[in-house]
gemmi code that builds the backbone of each chain (N, CA, C; Angstrom):
import gemmi

chains = {
    "A": [
        ("UNK", (97.289, -79.781, 96.075), (97.837, -80.199, 96.961), (99.103, -79.217, 97.464)),
        ("UNK", (99.522, -78.380, 96.829), (100.886, -77.545, 97.029), (100.089, -76.470, 97.861)),
        ("UNK", (98.346, -75.949, 97.701), (98.448, -75.386, 98.593), (98.123, -75.742, 99.926)),
        ("UNK", (97.810, -77.017, 100.008), (97.177, -77.595, 101.435), (99.181, -77.716, 101.684)),
        ("UNK", (99.737, -77.792, 101.367), (101.611, -78.048, 101.722), (101.561, -76.819, 102.157)),
        ("UNK", (101.515, -75.355, 101.924), (101.565, -74.377, 102.257), (100.572, -74.288, 103.883)),
        ("UNK", (99.482, -74.567, 103.864), (99.128, -74.566, 105.381), (99.698, -75.022, 106.262)),
        ("UNK", (100.419, -76.032, 106.497), (101.155, -76.889, 107.702), (102.602, -76.021, 107.655)),
        ("UNK", (103.236, -75.543, 106.368), (104.162, -74.707, 106.552), (104.197, -73.295, 107.081)),
        ("UNK", (102.779, -72.927, 106.771), (102.553, -71.526, 107.146), (102.346, -71.348, 109.029)),
        ("UNK", (101.782, -72.785, 109.511), (101.318, -73.008, 110.910), (102.599, -73.017, 111.654)),
        ("UNK", (103.268, -73.739, 110.987), (105.181, -73.973, 111.767), (105.524, -72.750, 112.009)),
        ("UNK", (105.563, -72.120, 111.126), (106.043, -70.602, 110.699), (105.685, -69.538, 111.829)),
        ("UNK", (104.026, -69.839, 111.671), (103.234, -68.795, 112.422), (103.964, -69.198, 114.030)),
        ("UNK", (103.784, -70.429, 114.415), (103.949, -70.874, 115.749), (105.331, -70.617, 116.378)),
        ("UNK", (106.448, -70.809, 115.671), (107.579, -70.008, 115.958), (107.781, -68.724, 115.995)),
        ("UNK", (107.125, -67.828, 115.252), (107.021, -66.862, 115.493), (106.406, -66.174, 116.299)),
        ("UNK", (105.074, -66.832, 117.256), (104.807, -66.516, 118.183), (105.310, -67.107, 119.598)),
        ("UNK", (105.826, -68.009, 119.598), (106.639, -68.159, 120.791), (107.899, -67.779, 120.849)),
        ("UNK", (108.774, -67.098, 119.687), (109.800, -66.678, 119.859), (111.031, -67.029, 118.894)),
        ("UNK", (111.645, -66.758, 117.735), (111.991, -67.577, 116.998), (113.519, -67.919, 117.534)),
        ("UNK", (113.899, -66.795, 118.525), (115.443, -66.975, 119.295), (115.079, -68.275, 120.628)),
        ("UNK", (114.368, -68.575, 120.575), (113.545, -69.182, 122.105), (113.267, -70.507, 121.804)),
        ("UNK", (112.963, -71.399, 120.508), (112.325, -72.182, 120.209), (113.032, -73.547, 119.226)),
        ("UNK", (112.592, -74.480, 118.827), (113.258, -75.140, 117.372), (112.325, -76.198, 117.092)),
        ("UNK", (112.353, -76.511, 115.906), (111.261, -77.541, 115.492), (112.060, -79.125, 115.545)),
        ("UNK", (110.890, -79.964, 116.595), (111.144, -81.212, 116.941), (110.158, -81.907, 115.988)),
        ("UNK", (109.930, -83.200, 116.377), (109.351, -84.235, 115.915), (109.487, -84.411, 114.510)),
        ("UNK", (108.131, -84.651, 113.911), (107.936, -84.890, 112.208), (108.995, -84.205, 111.644)),
        ("UNK", (108.966, -83.075, 111.629), (109.099, -82.214, 110.647), (110.771, -81.868, 110.977)),
        ("UNK", (111.432, -81.623, 112.320), (112.836, -82.003, 112.381), (113.347, -83.360, 111.925)),
        ("UNK", (112.345, -84.542, 111.814), (113.164, -85.972, 111.297), (113.175, -85.927, 110.158)),
        ("UNK", (112.242, -84.755, 108.944), (112.343, -84.736, 107.757), (113.886, -84.142, 107.512)),
        ("UNK", (113.706, -83.191, 107.963), (115.042, -82.340, 107.964), (116.325, -83.117, 107.796)),
        ("UNK", (116.474, -84.217, 108.594), (117.227, -85.087, 108.886), (117.188, -86.571, 107.827)),
        ("UNK", (116.282, -86.332, 107.189), (116.238, -87.363, 105.773), (115.383, -88.191, 106.386)),
        ("UNK", (114.659, -88.253, 107.385), (113.238, -89.164, 107.128), (112.151, -88.727, 106.807)),
        ("UNK", (111.286, -88.698, 106.120), (110.173, -88.159, 105.480), (109.023, -89.210, 105.752)),
        ("UNK", (108.029, -88.587, 106.222), (107.050, -89.195, 107.309), (105.727, -88.025, 107.178)),
        ("UNK", (104.229, -88.647, 106.958), (103.447, -87.786, 107.230), (103.207, -87.517, 108.866)),
        ("UNK", (102.935, -86.099, 109.165), (102.459, -85.882, 110.522), (101.222, -84.953, 110.125)),
        ("UNK", (100.693, -84.861, 111.700), (99.559, -84.071, 111.454), (99.629, -82.658, 112.477)),
        ("UNK", (100.803, -82.805, 112.791), (100.584, -81.698, 114.156), (102.415, -80.963, 113.662)),
        ("UNK", (102.540, -79.985, 114.816), (104.108, -79.158, 114.434), (104.374, -79.720, 116.410)),
        ("UNK", (105.801, -79.880, 116.435), (106.394, -80.042, 117.599), (107.046, -79.138, 117.837)),
        ("UNK", (107.181, -78.381, 119.002), (108.436, -77.214, 119.007), (109.085, -77.367, 120.336)),
        ("UNK", (110.133, -77.654, 120.753), (110.641, -77.473, 122.237), (111.418, -76.021, 122.195)),
        ("UNK", (110.865, -75.513, 123.589), (111.509, -74.021, 123.995), (111.767, -73.861, 125.177)),
        ("UNK", (112.360, -72.750, 125.511), (112.921, -72.438, 126.797), (112.451, -71.445, 127.094)),
        ("UNK", (111.363, -70.909, 127.060), (110.518, -70.310, 127.258), (109.638, -70.505, 128.637)),
        ("UNK", (109.560, -70.087, 129.457), (108.429, -70.872, 130.419), (107.140, -70.906, 129.869)),
        ("UNK", (106.220, -71.979, 130.119), (105.359, -72.540, 129.270), (104.266, -71.435, 129.734)),
        ("UNK", (103.895, -71.382, 130.976), (102.792, -69.767, 131.144), (103.110, -68.952, 130.414)),
        ("UNK", (104.410, -68.581, 130.055), (104.464, -67.101, 129.189), (104.411, -67.413, 127.780)),
        ("UNK", (104.254, -68.834, 127.693), (104.101, -69.224, 125.998), (102.878, -69.297, 125.732)),
        ("UNK", (101.762, -69.691, 126.787), (100.508, -69.667, 126.569), (100.180, -68.430, 126.403)),
        ("UNK", (100.954, -67.093, 127.372), (100.726, -65.902, 126.935), (100.530, -65.123, 125.682)),
        ("UNK", (101.516, -65.242, 125.281), (102.078, -65.329, 123.742), (101.535, -65.583, 122.774)),
        ("UNK", (101.177, -66.820, 122.784), (100.042, -67.167, 122.153), (98.621, -66.653, 121.916)),
        ("UNK", (98.237, -66.437, 123.470), (96.828, -66.070, 123.323), (96.664, -64.547, 123.094)),
        ("UNK", (97.944, -64.130, 123.415), (97.668, -62.708, 122.965), (97.736, -62.782, 121.308)),
        ("UNK", (98.139, -63.533, 120.603), (97.904, -63.372, 119.430), (96.572, -64.323, 119.062)),
        ("UNK", (95.531, -64.633, 119.955), (94.265, -65.409, 119.334), (94.399, -66.365, 119.305)),
        ("UNK", (95.624, -67.545, 119.327), (96.003, -68.643, 119.176), (95.436, -69.568, 120.473)),
        ("UNK", (94.055, -70.717, 119.908), (93.614, -71.676, 121.199), (94.727, -72.681, 121.324)),
        ("UNK", (94.724, -72.228, 123.342), (95.827, -73.311, 123.348), (95.654, -73.525, 125.062)),
        ("UNK", (96.305, -74.389, 125.885), (96.297, -74.888, 126.935), (97.296, -75.671, 127.854)),
        ("UNK", (97.998, -74.974, 128.667), (98.882, -75.678, 129.320), (98.169, -76.854, 129.972)),
        ("UNK", (98.752, -77.987, 129.744), (98.529, -79.746, 130.386), (99.624, -79.852, 131.071)),
        ("UNK", (99.546, -80.153, 132.113), (100.562, -80.598, 133.327), (100.901, -81.795, 133.423)),
        ("UNK", (99.755, -83.090, 133.131), (99.962, -84.683, 132.971), (100.240, -85.016, 134.326)),
        ("UNK", (100.706, -86.101, 134.128), (101.043, -86.742, 135.666), (102.403, -87.042, 136.071)),
        ("UNK", (102.618, -86.017, 136.784), (104.464, -86.268, 137.330), (104.421, -87.561, 137.810)),
        ("UNK", (103.893, -87.997, 138.266), (104.343, -89.492, 138.822), (104.383, -90.288, 138.079)),
        ("UNK", (103.474, -90.265, 136.855), (103.788, -91.051, 136.247), (104.553, -91.212, 135.285)),
        ("UNK", (105.671, -89.883, 135.215), (106.363, -89.569, 134.101), (106.104, -88.667, 133.259)),
        ("UNK", (104.625, -88.187, 133.506), (104.164, -87.351, 132.234), (104.871, -85.865, 132.386)),
        ("UNK", (104.956, -85.176, 130.839), (105.945, -84.006, 131.319), (104.715, -82.701, 130.719)),
        ("UNK", (104.935, -81.350, 131.525), (103.763, -80.743, 131.106), (104.049, -80.156, 129.527)),
        ("UNK", (103.015, -79.530, 128.679), (103.344, -79.350, 127.310), (102.385, -77.970, 127.090)),
        ("UNK", (102.308, -77.524, 126.710), (101.363, -76.267, 125.630), (101.017, -76.984, 124.231)),
        ("UNK", (99.344, -77.051, 124.522), (98.870, -77.925, 123.148), (98.117, -76.681, 122.793)),
        ("UNK", (97.691, -77.191, 121.435), (96.748, -76.099, 120.763), (96.582, -76.428, 119.561)),
        ("UNK", (95.942, -75.255, 118.666), (95.751, -75.456, 117.230), (95.841, -73.703, 116.278)),
        ("UNK", (97.071, -74.058, 115.295), (96.908, -72.673, 114.796), (96.890, -72.909, 113.191)),
        ("UNK", (96.286, -72.309, 113.002), (95.952, -72.218, 111.138), (95.233, -73.508, 110.824)),
        ("UNK", (94.011, -74.291, 112.017), (93.750, -75.488, 111.461), (94.708, -76.992, 111.731)),
        ("UNK", (96.189, -76.600, 112.119), (97.023, -77.528, 112.627), (97.625, -77.654, 114.017)),
        ("UNK", (97.291, -78.878, 114.805), (97.103, -79.477, 116.053), (99.088, -78.778, 116.450)),
        ("UNK", (99.522, -78.396, 117.075), (100.676, -78.204, 117.926), (100.592, -78.484, 119.302)),
        ("UNK", (102.627, -78.862, 119.597), (102.430, -79.290, 120.726), (103.555, -77.917, 121.202)),
        ("UNK", (103.717, -77.712, 122.489), (105.267, -76.999, 122.480), (105.920, -77.646, 123.775)),
        ("UNK", (107.295, -78.143, 123.586), (107.444, -78.889, 125.080), (108.587, -78.155, 126.116)),
        ("UNK", (108.779, -78.055, 127.004), (109.977, -77.572, 127.281), (111.191, -77.947, 127.310)),
        ("UNK", (112.527, -77.879, 127.505), (113.490, -78.914, 127.445), (113.403, -80.014, 128.193)),
        ("UNK", (112.895, -81.176, 128.125), (112.816, -82.361, 128.598), (114.059, -83.049, 128.541)),
        ("UNK", (115.160, -82.752, 127.895), (116.389, -83.166, 127.665), (117.207, -81.958, 127.657)),
        ("UNK", (118.908, -82.198, 127.804), (119.579, -81.199, 127.691), (119.636, -80.600, 126.016)),
        ("UNK", (119.183, -79.347, 125.964), (119.147, -78.808, 124.683), (120.612, -77.937, 124.211)),
        ("UNK", (121.251, -78.339, 123.384), (122.552, -77.373, 123.373), (121.908, -76.205, 121.981)),
        ("UNK", (121.376, -75.202, 122.834), (120.846, -74.175, 122.114), (121.463, -73.236, 120.890)),
        ("UNK", (122.907, -73.622, 121.186), (124.346, -73.338, 120.416), (124.123, -73.797, 119.086)),
        ("UNK", (123.698, -75.087, 119.123), (124.120, -76.200, 118.266), (122.802, -76.453, 117.433)),
        ("UNK", (121.644, -75.702, 117.703), (120.504, -75.291, 116.855), (121.041, -74.686, 115.242)),
        ("UNK", (120.492, -75.761, 114.641), (120.365, -75.104, 113.109), (119.360, -74.374, 112.790)),
        ("UNK", (119.644, -73.414, 111.935), (118.637, -72.295, 111.029), (118.330, -72.707, 109.630)),
        ("UNK", (117.389, -73.048, 109.177), (117.498, -74.019, 108.134), (116.878, -72.773, 107.118)),
        ("UNK", (117.320, -72.387, 105.820), (116.242, -71.644, 104.927), (115.468, -72.409, 104.535)),
        ("UNK", (114.326, -72.433, 104.219), (113.341, -72.915, 103.784), (112.648, -72.071, 102.414)),
        ("UNK", (113.402, -71.160, 102.350), (112.766, -70.515, 100.714), (111.720, -69.218, 101.522)),
        ("UNK", (111.859, -68.123, 100.402), (110.806, -67.167, 100.363), (111.039, -66.375, 101.599)),
        ("UNK", (112.499, -66.499, 102.021), (112.857, -65.632, 103.037), (112.602, -66.298, 104.282)),
        ("UNK", (112.116, -67.041, 104.831), (112.378, -67.966, 105.535), (112.668, -68.974, 106.167)),
        ("UNK", (112.932, -69.047, 107.518), (113.862, -70.298, 108.095), (113.023, -70.777, 109.276)),
        ("UNK", (113.466, -71.910, 109.533), (113.050, -72.699, 110.708), (114.464, -72.969, 111.344)),
        ("UNK", (113.981, -72.861, 112.755), (114.894, -73.587, 113.780), (115.189, -75.264, 113.968)),
        ("UNK", (115.818, -75.798, 113.956), (115.620, -77.051, 114.288), (116.759, -77.753, 115.227)),
        ("UNK", (116.486, -78.866, 116.175), (117.304, -78.975, 116.902), (118.676, -80.425, 116.429)),
        ("UNK", (119.605, -80.524, 116.930), (120.548, -81.164, 115.854), (119.705, -82.591, 116.037)),
        ("UNK", (120.715, -83.456, 115.687), (120.173, -84.909, 115.122), (120.094, -85.596, 116.576)),
        ("UNK", (121.334, -85.279, 117.398), (121.630, -85.933, 118.764), (120.379, -85.235, 119.943)),
        ("UNK", (120.268, -84.042, 119.787), (119.163, -83.879, 120.925), (117.646, -84.105, 120.361)),
        ("UNK", (117.754, -84.201, 118.978), (116.562, -84.923, 118.587), (116.085, -87.048, 119.258)),
        ("UNK", (117.756, -87.252, 118.695), (117.359, -88.801, 119.120), (116.974, -89.122, 121.167)),
        ("UNK", (117.591, -87.975, 121.374), (117.613, -87.985, 123.072), (115.239, -87.532, 123.502)),
        ("UNK", (115.546, -86.525, 122.495), (114.076, -86.183, 122.956), (112.981, -87.313, 122.322)),
        ("UNK", (113.028, -87.763, 121.548), (112.519, -89.020, 121.027), (112.456, -90.251, 121.934)),
        ("UNK", (113.871, -90.593, 122.404), (113.753, -91.751, 123.406), (112.739, -91.299, 124.504)),
        ("UNK", (113.111, -89.977, 125.283), (112.438, -89.482, 126.248), (111.185, -89.639, 126.087)),
        ("UNK", (110.877, -89.382, 125.483), (109.247, -89.917, 124.733), (108.777, -90.742, 124.746)),
        ("UNK", (109.620, -92.060, 124.405), (109.627, -93.465, 124.488), (108.661, -93.826, 123.966)),
        ("UNK", (107.083, -93.472, 122.910), (106.116, -94.046, 122.262), (106.804, -95.102, 120.991)),
        ("UNK", (106.249, -96.185, 120.628), (106.525, -96.408, 119.416), (106.832, -96.084, 118.285)),
        ("UNK", (106.012, -94.810, 118.304), (106.366, -93.854, 116.782), (107.694, -93.576, 117.251)),
        ("UNK", (108.149, -92.656, 118.405), (109.482, -92.336, 118.522), (110.609, -93.233, 118.386)),
        ("UNK", (110.439, -94.432, 118.761), (111.528, -95.097, 119.150), (111.979, -95.414, 117.410)),
        ("UNK", (110.853, -96.223, 117.190), (110.576, -96.640, 115.297), (111.489, -94.946, 114.645)),
        ("UNK", (111.029, -93.793, 115.035), (111.472, -92.700, 114.018), (113.103, -92.370, 114.029)),
        ("UNK", (113.604, -92.787, 115.905), (115.105, -92.913, 116.182), (115.850, -94.078, 115.280)),
        ("UNK", (115.493, -95.106, 115.269), (116.074, -96.200, 114.120), (115.994, -95.937, 112.797)),
        ("UNK", (114.814, -95.022, 112.202), (114.984, -95.157, 110.584), (115.834, -93.857, 110.873)),
        ("UNK", (116.314, -92.797, 111.813), (117.400, -92.102, 111.664), (118.654, -92.375, 111.644)),
        ("UNK", (118.768, -93.726, 112.517), (120.395, -94.093, 112.842), (120.579, -94.836, 111.828)),
        ("UNK", (119.399, -95.386, 110.730), (119.934, -96.115, 109.545), (120.241, -95.505, 108.687)),
        ("UNK", (120.061, -94.502, 108.607), (120.727, -93.107, 107.634), (121.952, -92.861, 108.397)),
        ("UNK", (122.085, -92.631, 109.488), (123.763, -92.328, 110.376), (123.797, -93.010, 111.172)),
        ("UNK", (124.713, -93.771, 110.545), (125.306, -95.185, 111.077), (126.155, -94.898, 111.977)),
        ("UNK", (126.949, -93.633, 112.441), (127.608, -93.163, 113.059), (126.905, -93.150, 114.695)),
        ("UNK", (125.756, -92.632, 114.666), (124.900, -92.554, 115.542), (124.164, -93.780, 116.092)),
        ("UNK", (124.260, -94.783, 115.545), (123.800, -95.617, 115.994), (124.265, -96.672, 117.688)),
        ("UNK", (125.564, -96.715, 117.619), (126.268, -96.996, 118.986), (125.600, -96.346, 120.256)),
        ("UNK", (125.776, -94.869, 119.714), (125.393, -94.009, 121.116), (123.726, -93.884, 121.162)),
        ("UNK", (122.965, -94.020, 120.107), (121.523, -93.994, 120.290), (121.077, -95.225, 120.981)),
        ("UNK", (121.780, -96.411, 120.615), (121.623, -98.007, 121.303), (121.574, -97.765, 122.694)),
        ("UNK", (122.891, -97.012, 122.975), (123.332, -97.168, 124.443), (122.107, -96.146, 125.503)),
        ("UNK", (121.696, -95.218, 124.782), (120.640, -94.445, 125.130), (119.276, -94.856, 125.412)),
        ("UNK", (118.870, -95.915, 124.327), (117.815, -96.337, 124.298), (117.960, -97.423, 125.811)),
        ("UNK", (118.881, -98.299, 125.608), (119.323, -99.136, 126.867), (118.987, -98.408, 128.181)),
        ("UNK", (119.320, -96.850, 128.459), (119.499, -96.159, 129.436), (118.064, -95.900, 129.484)),
        ("UNK", (117.800, -95.818, 128.597), (115.824, -95.423, 128.780), (114.832, -96.605, 129.188)),
        ("UNK", (115.633, -97.618, 128.790), (114.782, -99.217, 129.328), (113.917, -99.494, 128.054)),
        ("UNK", (114.872, -98.772, 126.749), (113.970, -99.311, 125.234), (114.496, -100.261, 124.391)),
        ("UNK", (115.641, -100.954, 124.941), (116.688, -101.752, 124.302), (116.234, -102.718, 123.280)),
        ("UNK", (114.782, -103.410, 124.010), (114.135, -104.705, 123.042), (113.501, -103.926, 122.059)),
        ("UNK", (112.631, -102.580, 122.480), (112.337, -102.065, 121.342), (112.725, -101.525, 119.704)),
        ("UNK", (114.117, -101.255, 120.487), (115.142, -100.380, 119.482), (115.546, -101.521, 119.079)),
        ("UNK", (115.772, -102.751, 119.158), (116.581, -103.549, 118.650), (115.367, -104.048, 117.500)),
        ("UNK", (114.273, -104.720, 118.098), (113.209, -105.265, 117.235), (113.119, -104.545, 116.022)),
        ("UNK", (112.791, -103.006, 115.967), (113.254, -102.451, 115.183), (114.113, -101.819, 113.924)),
        ("UNK", (115.183, -102.374, 114.541), (116.388, -102.256, 114.057), (116.426, -103.406, 113.075)),
        ("UNK", (115.777, -104.380, 113.860), (116.463, -106.062, 112.978), (115.211, -105.914, 111.669)),
        ("UNK", (114.272, -105.648, 112.241), (113.438, -105.605, 111.484), (113.149, -105.791, 110.100)),
        ("UNK", (113.254, -106.392, 108.848), (113.680, -106.369, 107.671), (112.784, -105.281, 106.676)),
        ("UNK", (111.477, -105.407, 107.471), (110.359, -104.236, 106.689), (111.023, -102.989, 106.912)),
        ("UNK", (111.470, -102.377, 107.988), (112.073, -101.620, 108.582), (112.881, -100.871, 107.684)),
        ("UNK", (113.765, -101.851, 107.681), (115.401, -101.701, 106.948), (114.812, -101.553, 105.377)),
        ("UNK", (113.927, -102.202, 104.971), (113.586, -101.907, 103.861), (113.201, -100.488, 103.187)),
        ("UNK", (112.864, -99.744, 104.002), (111.975, -98.321, 104.058), (113.405, -97.414, 103.584)),
        ("UNK", (114.469, -97.981, 104.385), (115.806, -96.874, 104.110), (116.579, -97.182, 102.972)),
        ("UNK", (116.567, -96.628, 101.965), (117.273, -96.838, 100.695), (118.718, -97.240, 101.157)),
        ("UNK", (119.266, -97.899, 100.139), (120.915, -98.051, 100.293), (121.801, -96.720, 100.200)),
        ("UNK", (121.045, -96.013, 99.128), (121.418, -94.614, 98.724), (121.188, -93.534, 99.565)),
        ("UNK", (120.465, -94.214, 100.796), (120.477, -92.723, 101.638), (121.011, -93.070, 103.099)),
        ("UNK", (121.420, -94.200, 102.960), (122.856, -94.717, 103.982), (123.841, -93.782, 104.148)),
        ("UNK", (124.298, -93.453, 105.030), (125.527, -92.589, 105.005), (126.586, -93.629, 105.771)),
        ("UNK", (127.999, -93.580, 104.996), (128.662, -94.444, 105.484), (129.864, -93.989, 106.946)),
        ("UNK", (129.766, -94.710, 107.769), (130.146, -94.524, 108.854), (131.905, -93.937, 108.930)),
    ],
    "B": [
        ("UNK", (97.334, -95.282, 131.939), (98.474, -95.078, 130.642), (98.954, -93.847, 130.817)),
        ("UNK", (100.368, -93.589, 130.996), (100.789, -92.175, 131.189), (101.370, -91.643, 129.794)),
        ("UNK", (101.638, -90.672, 129.379), (101.548, -89.722, 128.338), (102.378, -90.423, 127.167)),
        ("UNK", (103.696, -90.620, 127.801), (104.781, -91.513, 126.870), (104.950, -92.886, 127.216)),
        ("UNK", (105.119, -93.462, 126.195), (104.983, -94.976, 125.996), (105.940, -95.738, 127.302)),
        ("UNK", (107.073, -95.067, 127.476), (108.486, -95.866, 128.114), (107.674, -96.534, 129.722)),
        ("UNK", (108.299, -97.484, 129.789), (107.929, -98.486, 130.887), (108.707, -96.974, 131.872)),
        ("UNK", (107.900, -97.336, 133.391), (108.740, -96.562, 134.181), (109.561, -97.229, 134.840)),
        ("UNK", (110.957, -96.347, 135.512), (111.645, -97.246, 136.366), (111.541, -96.433, 137.760)),
        ("UNK", (111.821, -97.482, 138.508), (111.943, -97.002, 139.997), (112.979, -97.694, 140.560)),
        ("UNK", (113.816, -96.731, 140.978), (115.499, -97.366, 142.073), (114.827, -97.733, 142.834)),
        ("UNK", (115.540, -98.512, 143.734), (115.409, -98.617, 145.050), (116.520, -98.226, 145.738)),
        ("UNK", (116.451, -97.390, 146.667), (117.774, -96.711, 147.270), (118.561, -97.871, 148.364)),
        ("UNK", (119.267, -98.239, 147.563), (120.570, -99.916, 147.638), (121.554, -98.958, 147.056)),
        ("UNK", (122.604, -99.636, 147.631), (123.851, -99.028, 146.555), (123.906, -99.315, 145.184)),
        ("UNK", (123.613, -100.874, 145.018), (123.289, -101.430, 143.723), (122.059, -100.568, 142.816)),
        ("UNK", (121.127, -99.835, 143.147), (120.185, -99.554, 142.756), (120.548, -97.940, 142.520)),
        ("UNK", (121.269, -97.118, 143.220), (122.129, -96.115, 142.807), (122.851, -96.243, 142.184)),
        ("UNK", (123.831, -96.730, 142.146), (124.680, -97.612, 140.821), (124.325, -97.529, 139.611)),
        ("UNK", (123.315, -98.251, 139.450), (122.425, -98.013, 138.110), (122.118, -97.056, 137.464)),
        ("UNK", (121.352, -96.089, 138.828), (120.443, -94.895, 138.276), (121.444, -93.638, 137.804)),
        ("UNK", (122.584, -93.692, 138.653), (124.096, -92.875, 138.155), (124.401, -93.180, 136.737)),
        ("UNK", (124.872, -94.481, 136.559), (124.976, -94.841, 135.272), (124.518, -94.397, 134.245)),
        ("UNK", (122.944, -94.552, 134.222), (122.183, -94.607, 133.278), (121.990, -93.128, 132.948)),
        ("UNK", (121.861, -91.900, 134.207), (121.871, -90.581, 134.237), (122.761, -90.246, 133.621)),
        ("UNK", (124.188, -90.899, 133.433), (125.677, -90.472, 132.909), (125.396, -90.592, 131.168)),
        ("UNK", (124.694, -91.958, 131.165), (124.596, -91.689, 130.016), (123.671, -91.181, 128.977)),
        ("UNK", (122.771, -90.756, 129.777), (121.443, -89.763, 129.110), (122.111, -88.224, 129.166)),
        ("UNK", (122.832, -87.802, 129.815), (123.259, -86.438, 130.182), (124.417, -86.219, 129.206)),
        ("UNK", (125.260, -87.612, 128.706), (126.444, -87.217, 128.261), (126.469, -87.348, 126.828)),
        ("UNK", (124.804, -88.023, 126.398), (124.629, -87.954, 124.792), (124.597, -86.878, 124.313)),
        ("UNK", (123.842, -85.680, 124.180), (123.841, -84.636, 123.759), (124.988, -83.762, 124.012)),
        ("UNK", (125.504, -83.934, 124.790), (126.710, -82.875, 125.145), (127.577, -83.304, 124.356)),
        ("UNK", (128.073, -84.177, 123.720), (128.627, -84.405, 122.755), (128.548, -84.010, 121.413)),
        ("UNK", (127.336, -83.620, 120.869), (126.482, -82.828, 119.822), (128.122, -81.987, 119.528)),
        ("UNK", (128.738, -82.231, 118.148), (129.174, -81.031, 117.488), (128.322, -80.053, 116.357)),
        ("UNK", (128.828, -79.179, 116.480), (127.422, -78.089, 115.671), (128.576, -78.546, 114.099)),
        ("UNK", (127.854, -78.842, 113.226), (128.124, -79.308, 111.837), (128.495, -78.174, 110.898)),
        ("UNK", (128.784, -78.453, 110.085), (129.282, -77.375, 108.612), (128.807, -77.664, 107.737)),
        ("UNK", (127.247, -77.162, 107.296), (126.808, -77.537, 106.343), (127.087, -76.960, 105.052)),
        ("UNK", (126.957, -78.033, 103.763), (127.332, -77.531, 102.673), (126.147, -77.058, 101.871)),
        ("UNK", (126.465, -76.410, 100.946), (124.961, -75.789, 100.690), (124.272, -76.540, 100.017)),
        ("UNK", (124.632, -77.843, 99.471), (123.978, -79.059, 99.079), (123.266, -79.673, 99.707)),
        ("UNK", (123.568, -80.018, 101.124), (123.820, -80.594, 102.172), (122.085, -79.728, 103.118)),
        ("UNK", (122.177, -78.657, 102.762), (121.509, -77.768, 103.447), (120.022, -77.781, 102.474)),
        ("UNK", (120.238, -77.729, 101.194), (119.398, -77.977, 99.661), (118.363, -79.178, 99.914)),
        ("UNK", (119.305, -80.473, 100.537), (118.700, -81.683, 100.670), (117.795, -81.757, 101.745)),
        ("UNK", (118.258, -81.041, 102.821), (117.337, -80.676, 104.307), (115.978, -79.910, 103.780)),
        ("UNK", (116.255, -79.311, 103.060), (115.067, -78.126, 102.626), (114.185, -78.814, 101.914)),
        ("UNK", (114.687, -79.696, 100.996), (113.703, -80.474, 100.372), (112.858, -81.356, 100.800)),
        ("UNK", (113.371, -82.100, 101.665), (113.234, -83.524, 102.680), (111.551, -82.539, 103.755)),
        ("UNK", (112.142, -81.506, 103.874), (110.921, -80.828, 104.742), (110.083, -80.439, 103.913)),
        ("UNK", (110.174, -79.813, 102.429), (109.361, -79.769, 101.634), (108.150, -80.853, 101.484)),
        ("UNK", (108.871, -81.806, 101.618), (108.150, -82.970, 100.615), (107.531, -83.672, 101.703)),
        ("UNK", (107.866, -83.481, 103.327), (107.001, -83.912, 104.494), (105.617, -82.958, 104.899)),
        ("UNK", (106.132, -81.283, 104.300), (104.923, -80.549, 104.636), (103.670, -81.331, 103.320)),
        ("UNK", (104.454, -81.960, 102.408), (103.248, -82.252, 100.883), (102.701, -83.728, 101.540)),
        ("UNK", (103.410, -84.578, 101.802), (102.802, -85.459, 102.335), (101.550, -85.645, 103.063)),
        ("UNK", (102.443, -84.426, 104.020), (101.284, -84.778, 105.569), (99.950, -83.839, 105.106)),
        ("UNK", (99.953, -83.123, 104.497), (99.010, -82.460, 104.241), (98.117, -83.164, 103.085)),
        ("UNK", (98.586, -84.078, 102.338), (97.885, -85.086, 101.588), (97.295, -85.842, 102.757)),
        ("UNK", (98.024, -86.504, 103.864), (97.897, -87.384, 105.347), (96.462, -86.658, 105.539)),
        ("UNK", (96.361, -85.253, 105.944), (95.552, -84.345, 106.237), (94.401, -84.396, 105.730)),
        ("UNK", (94.566, -83.941, 104.165), (93.256, -83.975, 103.261), (92.486, -85.306, 103.284)),
        ("UNK", (92.842, -86.784, 103.167), (92.075, -87.492, 103.057), (91.576, -87.822, 104.689)),
        ("UNK", (92.712, -87.662, 105.633), (91.861, -87.604, 106.909), (90.452, -87.183, 106.705)),
        ("UNK", (90.408, -85.649, 106.617), (89.399, -84.697, 106.369), (88.256, -85.366, 105.461)),
        ("UNK", (88.798, -85.537, 104.756), (87.551, -86.631, 103.626), (86.907, -87.569, 104.298)),
        ("UNK", (87.660, -88.691, 105.158), (86.785, -89.719, 105.760), (86.056, -89.462, 106.673)),
        ("UNK", (86.335, -88.404, 107.479), (85.762, -87.686, 108.936), (84.689, -86.916, 108.343)),
        ("UNK", (84.707, -86.548, 107.177), (83.470, -85.966, 106.767), (82.564, -87.238, 106.068)),
        ("UNK", (82.832, -88.300, 106.060), (81.865, -89.313, 105.674), (81.664, -90.154, 106.553)),
        ("UNK", (81.820, -89.623, 107.769), (81.991, -90.595, 109.170), (82.645, -91.949, 108.976)),
        ("UNK", (84.105, -91.917, 108.341), (84.823, -92.673, 108.708), (85.636, -92.885, 109.824)),
    ],
}
model = gemmi.Model(1)
for chain_id, residues in chains.items():
    chain = gemmi.Chain(chain_id)
    for i, (resn, *xyz) in enumerate(residues, 1):
        res = gemmi.Residue()
        res.name, res.seqid = resn, gemmi.SeqId(i, " ")
        for name, pos in zip(("N", "CA", "C"), xyz):
            atom = gemmi.Atom()
            atom.name, atom.element = name, gemmi.Element(name[0])
            atom.pos, atom.b_iso = gemmi.Position(*pos), 0.0
            res.add_atom(atom)
        chain.add_residue(res)
    model.add_chain(chain)
structure = gemmi.Structure()
structure.add_model(model)
structure.setup_entities()
C-alpha cells in the first residue's frame, strides 16, 4: 500500500512540475485533505494561470496524454485540460474564480518536495463554483472543521444557488458525525 | 446535463434582476478577496502534511480495489 501511495503523490508532483510550479496550485480532494478533510480520490486537480493551450503544449512535450475540453459554455461548463499521468487521471482548470496567487501555500511534503495549494477560501469558492453534490459536501466538511468560515461560505452557497443543498448536508447528522469534535476548531 | 451540478441562473434584464445579479456577483467576488495569508506553525504544517499523506494512502487503496473489481468484471 505504501508503494501505491507513492504513485498518486508522484503523479501530483509530476503534473505540477510539467505545468509549472509557480503557475499552478493543488485543488480538489488533495487540497481538501491538506485542510483536514481526508477522503479517497482517484484523480489530481490543479488550477493554473497558464493559458490552457500552453498547458497542453507543456504536457505533450513531456509525453503526457491529455486534451483540452471546452464544454458547453451556454450550459455554464468551463474549459479544462484532462489527461492521465503515471496511470492517474487529472484535470487542470483555469482560474474559474478569483485566485489570490500570493496567498497560496507551499506545503513541504517530505523528501525535499513541496506542493502549492490554494487557500481555504479559494478552495471553497472553486468547489461551490463547480457545484456538484460532492463539491458541496466537501465544503460542508471543511466548514465543520473551520466554523469561522461557515457564515461566509453559507452566503456564497446562497449566491451560487446552492443554499438548500448546503443546509441539507450541514444539518445531516451522518455528515456531522464524520467530523470528530476534536477536529472542530473553535471560532 | 452540464458538467457542473449547479443549476443555471438566468437573470432578466430588469432593474430587479440586475440588482439581484449584482448583489450575488459582489458576494462571490468579495469572498476570496478577504482571505488573509495565514502564518502556519510547524505543528500545523506537519498536521497538513500528515493529512495529505493519509489521503494518498486511502486513495491508492480505493484505486487498488477499483482496479481489482474491474479486473473481475465488476
